[in-house]
C-alpha positions in Angstrom: -33.3 141.2 66.7 -34.0 144.8 65.6 -34.5 146.3 62.3 -34.6 150.1 61.8 -37.1 151.9 59.6 -35.4 154.6 57.5 -36.7 158.0 56.7 -37.9 156.5 53.3 -39.9 153.8 55.2 -37.5 151.0 54.2 -36.5 148.2 56.5 -33.5 146.0 55.8 -33.9 142.4 56.8 -31.1 141.1 59.0 -28.7 138.8 57.2 -29.7 135.8 59.3 -33.3 136.3 58.4 -32.7 136.9 54.7 -30.4 133.9 54.5 -33.3 131.7 55.6 -35.0 132.5 52.3 -32.2 132.6 49.7 -34.6 132.2 46.7 -37.1 134.9 47.9 -37.0 138.2 46.0 -40.6 139.2 46.8 -42.7 139.0 50.0 -46.4 139.4 50.6 -46.8 141.8 53.5 -49.8 142.1 55.8 -50.6 143.3 59.3 -52.2 140.7 61.6 -52.7 141.2 65.4 -50.6 144.4 65.3 -47.7 142.5 63.7 -46.1 142.8 60.3 -46.0 139.4 58.6 -43.8 138.7 55.6 -44.5 135.7 53.4 -42.1 134.8 50.6 -43.8 134.5 47.2 -42.6 133.3 43.9 -43.4 135.5 40.9 -43.7 133.6 37.7 -44.2 134.9 34.2 -47.9 135.3 33.2 -47.5 133.1 30.1 -46.0 130.3 32.1 -48.8 130.5 34.7 -51.5 130.6 31.9 -50.1 127.6 30.2 -50.1 125.6 33.4 -53.7 126.6 34.1 -54.7 125.6 30.6 -52.9 122.3 31.0 -54.7 121.6 34.3 -58.0 122.5 32.7 -57.3 120.0 29.9 -56.4 117.3 32.4 -59.6 117.9 34.3 -61.7 117.9 31.1 -62.9 121.5 31.5 -63.9 122.9 28.2 -64.4 126.5 27.0 -68.2 126.1 27.3 -67.8 125.4 31.0 -66.0 128.7 31.8 -69.0 131.1 32.1 -70.6 128.8 34.7 -67.3 128.4 36.6 -66.8 132.2 36.6 -70.4 132.7 38.0 -69.7 130.1 40.7 -66.3 131.7 41.7 -67.8 135.2 41.9 -70.7 133.9 44.1 -68.2 132.5 46.6 -66.8 136.0 47.4 -69.9 136.8 49.6 
């Protein structure tokens, strides 16, 4: 199956491919092993995500006082 890149660097997904992801409006794009990989992602409103994070923290018993240590730990994992 071919897809042509336009002069504006746009590629239209073939209908059969697009129909496999009917709910996807956004895709994460990366290059891996000289291939372009598209992964459908769901974009959710920031306030909805934030409230779900706060709810999970509440369920786990994580308090405001625990956050500075959690941030230090998360930042140390990037190395």
